[in-house]
C-alpha positions in Angstrom: -0.2 0.3 0.2 1.2 3.3 -0.8 -1.7 5.4 -1.2 -3.0 6.6 1.9 -3.5 9.2 4.9 -1.5 9.5 7.7 -3.0 11.6 10.6 -0.9 13.0 13.4 1.5 15.5 14.3 3.4 16.6 11.2 6.4 18.8 11.1 8.9 19.7 8.2 11.0 22.2 7.2 10.0 24.7 4.2 13.2 26.4 4.4 16.0 26.6 6.9 14.3 29.3 9.0 10.7 27.8 8.9 9.4 24.7 10.7 5.9 23.8 10.1 4.1 22.3 12.3 0.2 20.7 12.1 -1.2 19.3 14.9 -3.6 16.2 14.5 -3.2 16.9 10.6 -3.6 14.7 7.8 -0.5 13.4 5.4 -1.7 12.4 2.2 0.4 9.9 0.0 -0.5 8.7 -3.3 1.4 6.5 -5.0 4.2 7.4 -3.4 3.8 10.7 -3.8 3.0 13.3 -1.2 -0.1 15.5 -1.9 0.3 17.8 1.0 -1.1 18.4 4.8 -4.7 18.2 5.7 -6.6 20.2 8.4 -10.0 19.5 8.0 -11.0 16.1 7.4 -13.9 17.1 5.2 -11.4 18.1 2.2 -9.7 14.5 2.9 -9.5 12.1 -0.6 -11.1 8.7 -0.4 -8.2 6.5 1.0 -7.6 4.6 3.9 -6.2 6.5 6.9 -3.8 5.0 9.6 -4.2 7.0 12.7 -1.0 7.8 14.2 -2.9 11.1 16.7 -0.7 12.1 18.9 2.6 10.6 17.4 5.3 12.7 15.6 5.3 12.7 11.7 8.5 13.5 10.3 10.4 13.3 7.1 13.2 10.7 6.9 16.3 11.4 7.2 19.0 11.7 4.7 22.5 10.1 5.5 25.0 11.8 3.3 28.0 10.2 4.1 28.6 6.3 5.6 31.1 3.6 5.5 29.5 0.1 5.3 32.4 -2.0 6.4 33.1 0.3 9.1 29.9 -0.3 10.9 31.7 -3.8 12.5 33.6 -1.3 14.3 31.5 2.0 15.3 32.4 3.2 19.0 35.7 2.0 19.0 39.3 3.5 18.5 38.5 6.2 18.7 42.1 7.9 20.4 43.5 8.7 17.2 43.8 10.8 14.2 42.6 10.3 10.7 45.2 9.3 9.1 46.5 6.9 11.8 42.9 6.1 13.0 42.9 4.8 8.9 46.1 2.7 8.7 45.8 1.3 12.3 42.3 0.1 12.1 39.7 0.8 9.3 42.1 0.1 6.5 42.9 -3.6 8.4 38.9 -3.7 8.8 38.0 -2.9 5.5 40.5 -6.0 3.8 38.5 -8.6 5.3 35.6 -7.9 3.1 38.1 -10.2 0.4 35.6 -12.9 2.1 32.4 -13.1 1.2 30.9 -14.8 4.3 32.4 -11.8 6.3 31.2 -9.5 4.4 27.5 -11.2 4.1 27.6 -11.1 7.9 28.5 -7.9 8.4 26.9 -6.2 6.0 23.6 -8.1 7.1 23.7 -6.0 10.2 24.5 -2.9 8.1 21.4 -2.8 6.6 19.5 -3.9 9.5 20.6 -1.6 11.3 20.1 1.6 8.9 16.7 0.3 8.4 16.2 0.3 11.8 17.7 4.2 12.2 15.6 7.1 11.2 17.4 7.3 7.9 15.7 6.7 4.7 18.1 7.1 2.1 22.0 7.4 2.4 25.3 7.9 0.4 27.4 4.6 0.9 30.8 3.8 0.4 31.6 0.0 -0.1 35.5 -1.4 -0.6 37.7 -1.7 -3.3 36.1 -6.0 -3.4 33.8 -5.7 -6.1 32.1 -8.7 -5.2 31.2 -7.6 -1.8 30.1 -4.2 -2.9 27.6 -6.3 -5.1 26.5 -7.8 -2.0 26.3 -4.6 0.0 23.8 -3.5 -2.9 21.2 -6.9 -2.8 21.5 -6.4 1.3 20.5 -2.7 0.6 18.3 -3.8 -2.0 16.2 -5.8 0.7 15.6 -3.3 3.2 13.8 -1.1 0.8 15.6 2.0 1.6 17.0 4.6 -1.0 20.6 4.6 -1.4 24.0 5.7 -3.3 26.8 3.0 -2.7 30.2 2.8 -4.3 32.5 0.5 -4.8 35.8 2.5 -3.4 39.1 2.8 -5.8 42.2 3.1 -4.2 45.5 2.2 -6.1 48.8 4.0 -3.9 49.2 4.8 -0.9 47.0 1.7 0.5 48.3 -1.4 2.3 48.8 -4.6 0.0 45.4 -5.7 0.7 43.7 -2.9 0.3 46.2 -1.8 -3.3 44.0 -2.3 -6.7 48.1 -2.4 -7.8 47.4 -0.5 -10.8 44.9 2.2 -12.4 43.8 -0.4 -15.3 43.0 -2.4 -12.6 41.1 -0.4 -10.8 39.3 0.5 -13.8 38.4 -2.9 -15.3 36.8 -4.2 -11.7 34.6 -1.3 -11.2 33.5 -1.0 -15.2 32.7 -4.5 -14.5 30.8 -4.2 -11.1 28.3 -1.0 -13.0 28.0 -3.7 -16.0 27.2 -6.1 -13.3 24.7 -4.4 -11.2 22.8 -1.6 -14.3 19.5 -2.2 -13.9 18.9 -4.4 -11.3 17.6 -2.4 -8.4 15.2 -0.2 -8.2 15.7 1.5 -5.2 20.0 1.3 -4.9 22.0 2.6 -7.5 26.1 3.1 -7.7 28.4 6.1 -7.5 31.5 6.9 -8.7 34.1 6.4 -5.3 37.5 7.1 -5.0 38.2 6.8 -1.7 40.3 10.2 -1.5 43.1 11.7 -4.1 46.0 10.4 -1.3 45.2 6.7 -2.5 44.0 7.3 -6.3 46.8 8.2 -8.6 46.1 11.1 -11.7 45.6 8.0 -14.1 43.3 6.5 -12.1 41.2 9.8 -11.2 41.4 11.1 -14.9 39.4 7.3 -15.7 36.8 7.2 -12.7 35.9 10.7 -13.8 35.7 9.9 -17.1 33.8 7.0 -16.3 31.7 9.4 -14.2 30.4 11.4 -17.1 30.3 8.5 -19.4 27.4 6.6 -17.8 25.8 10.2 -15.7 26.8 9.0 -12.5 27.7 11.1 -9.4 31.2 11.3 -7.1 31.4 10.8 -3.5 35.1 11.3 -1.8 36.7 13.0 1.3 38.1 16.5 0.6 39.9 18.8 2.8 39.3 16.7 6.4 42.7 16.7 7.9 45.3 19.4 7.7 47.9 16.3 7.1 46.0 15.0 4.8 45.7 18.6 2.5 49.2 18.6 2.7 49.6 15.0 1.7 47.0 15.7 -1.3 49.4 19.1 -2.4 52.7 17.0 -2.4 50.8 14.8 -4.4 49.3 16.7 -7.2 51.9 20.3 -7.1 50.0 21.2 -10.3 46.9 22.4 -7.8 46.7 25.1 -5.3 44.3 23.4 -3.0 42.6 20.6 -2.7 39.4 20.8 -4.6 41.3 21.6 -7.9 42.5 17.8 -7.3 38.9 16.9 -8.0 37.9 19.9 -10.3 40.8 18.7 -12.7 39.3 15.4 -13.7 35.8 16.6 -14.0 34.7 15.0 -10.6 32.8 18.3 -9.1 29.1 19.1 -9.6 25.3 18.7 -8.6 25.9 15.4 -8.7 28.8 15.1 -6.8 29.2 14.7 -2.7 32.2 16.0 -0.9 32.5 15.0 2.8 33.7 17.5 5.4 35.6 20.3 4.1 36.9 21.7 7.7 39.5 23.2 6.2 38.2 24.9 2.8 38.9 28.4 2.6 37.3 31.0 0.4 38.7 30.2 -3.0 37.4 26.4 -2.0 34.3 27.1 -1.2 33.5 28.7 -4.0 34.7 26.4 -6.4 32.3 23.9 -4.1 29.2 26.7 -4.9 30.0 27.2 -8.7 30.1 23.3 -9.4 26.8 22.9 -7.9 29.1 20.0 -5.5 27.4 18.8 -2.0 28.9 19.5 1.4 28.1 16.6 3.9 29.1 17.5 7.3 29.9 14.7 9.6 30.4 16.7 13.2 30.7 13.8 14.8 33.3 12.4 13.3 34.9 15.3 13.0 34.9 15.4 16.8 35.9 11.9 16.9 39.0 12.3 15.1 39.7 15.8 16.3 39.7 16.6 12.4 38.6 20.2 13.8 35.0 22.3 13.3 33.5 23.0 9.6 32.5 26.6 10.1 29.2 25.7 8.1 27.1 28.8 8.7 30.4 30.2 6.3 28.6 27.2 3.8 25.1 28.1 4.1 25.7 32.0 4.2 27.4 31.1 0.6 24.3 29.3 -0.7 26.4 26.3 -0.9 24.7 22.8 -0.7 25.1 21.2 2.4 23.4 18.1 3.9 24.4 16.0 7.4 26.3 12.8 7.4 27.3 10.1 9.6 30.4 8.8 8.7 30.3 5.2 10.5 32.9 4.7 11.8 34.3 7.8 12.3 31.1 9.2 13.7 30.0 6.5 16.6 26.6 5.9 15.2 24.1 5.7 12.1 22.0 8.4 13.8 21.4 11.3 12.2 19.6 12.9 15.1 23.1 12.9 16.5 24.4 14.7 13.7 21.3 17.6 14.1 22.7 17.9 18.0 26.5 17.9 17.3 26.2 20.0 14.4 24.4 22.5 16.8 26.9 22.3 19.4 30.3 22.3 16.8 28.7 25.4 15.6 28.3 26.8 19.0 32.0 25.9 20.0 32.9 28.0 16.4 31.5 31.3 17.7 32.3 31.5 20.9 35.9 30.2 20.2 36.9 31.5 16.7 34.0 33.9 15.3 31.6 35.9 17.9 29.5 36.9 14.5 29.6 33.4 13.3 25.7 32.8 14.3 25.2 29.4 15.9 22.7 26.9 13.9 19.6 26.8 14.9 17.5 23.8 15.2 15.3 24.7 12.8 18.3 25.1 10.3 19.7 22.1 11.0 17.0 20.3 11.0 17.3 21.4 7.2 20.0 20.1 6.7 18.9 16.4 7.7 16.1 16.5 5.5 15.0 18.8 2.7 18.7 20.3 2.2 20.0 17.2 2.1 17.4 15.6 0.6 17.4 17.5 -2.8 20.7 15.3 -3.5 17.9 12.8 -4.2 15.6 15.3 -5.9 11.9 16.3 -4.8 12.4 14.7 -1.0 12.8 15.5 2.5 9.3 17.7 2.6 5.8 17.0 2.8 4.8 19.1 0.3 2.6 18.0 -3.0 5.1 16.3 -5.2 7.6 15.1 -3.0 8.6 11.9 -2.3 6.7 10.1 0.8 9.3 9.3 3.1 9.0 10.0 6.3 9.3 8.4 10.2 6.5 8.0 12.9 8.0 8.2 16.6 6.1 7.9 19.9 7.5 10.6 22.1 5.6 9.8 24.9 7.7 6.8 25.3 9.7 9.7 27.2 7.7 11.4 29.6 7.0 14.6 30.1 4.8 16.7 32.5 5.1 19.9 30.3 2.5 20.7 27.8 5.2 20.8 24.8 4.7 22.6 21.4 5.6 20.7 18.6 8.5 22.2 17.4 9.4 21.6 20.9 8.6 18.0 20.7 10.6 17.8 17.6 13.3 19.0 19.3 13.2 17.2 22.6 13.1 13.8 20.5 16.1 14.7 18.5 18.4 15.3 21.7 17.1 12.2 23.7 18.2 10.5 20.9 14.3 8.7 20.0 15.7 7.7 17.1 17.5 4.9 18.8 13.8 3.7 20.6 11.1 5.5 20.0 10.1 4.9 16.0 7.1 2.8 15.0 6.9 2.9 11.5 8.8 4.4 8.9 8.0 5.0 4.9 9.8 4.9 1.9 8.9 6.1 -1.3 5.0 5.5 0.3 6.0 1.8 1.6 6.1 1.2 5.1 8.9 -0.6 6.7 7.4 -1.4 9.9 8.3 -4.8 10.4 11.7 -3.2 11.3 10.0 -2.2 14.4 8.2 -5.0 16.1 9.6 -5.5 19.4 11.3 -9.0 18.1 13.1 -6.8 15.5 14.7 -4.1 17.4 18.2 -4.9 19.2 
């Protein structure tokens, strides 16, 4: 059933400054497309009503940056900075995905966890292993979620077990992966995924850029996350003035591209991102955990750069986008307090917009409860955390985020109008 009406306390971001709320409203979905919100029952179309009275009905969360193979060790190994963390832990874990039995078990846990979360759409990194990445796509396709999934590419400065030996070999594996998955899934699509410039030769970057253009695919990677990483890029690619040019020179920036982090992007790099229409995935939890820094998202917002949030598991300890909303606000407060008094901290409305409508625009008309938008929603029973006060719907939404109610209070979830309620039965919740 993907034509119905949900009754409940509805909230969504109309824009970054306006959180629309409707108490005891009726949210109409027809054929997976939102028809808008009705307040008068007499105006409703003749469709079945799903009664969630007293529950919060919110847009599904958008995760623009998450690493599926790192899900297995999330919440551990948080003592090191990025480059050491990659070499000491991450690469060793990702090498295990050459073993399809291990990959199957680990990716099933990832898929189950993402299905139970507030996330309805995600941009996902796999590993260099073609068969394991296809297995990941299979498992995500069965969840009902919408995802872009990338087979990772890296042919230099990598441990032997993750070094694809040559740009030619990496390209051959990627082309075969695209051929084997072409048209196979309705909701899961490929995205070109150079890990980042330190592990990708110029030859490989040029080939991947050409492949993306040939197939009309997007690109996901990392940009300006850590000072040591940035210096390494400038040493490896001496003909560029700043990191972002290393992607631009190979045609990898544009409206279908996502660059994660962008903590140290100076004015020139920010303008390049804006002019190309590239999305920035802000990953505040990861940036804090790995001591990478604090991205000045207020400057991005003021410049009109496209931004969404990313959990960046396992740099981020959880797949919770509610957690990223809260941490995005906290980081912006510290920037205002300690770095730039004129950099106004993010409001809750702005951060919620980043997690829904702003990040959702990468997937098309997604993230709002307005006519013509694809119907993604979560239903939260916030009464599971009792409160003696009379709260407004806006207060209840904020409270549900800060109290991490996505961990225990989601009772239903819809993607393109299809319910994933089976993920929230008592036997399915871990």
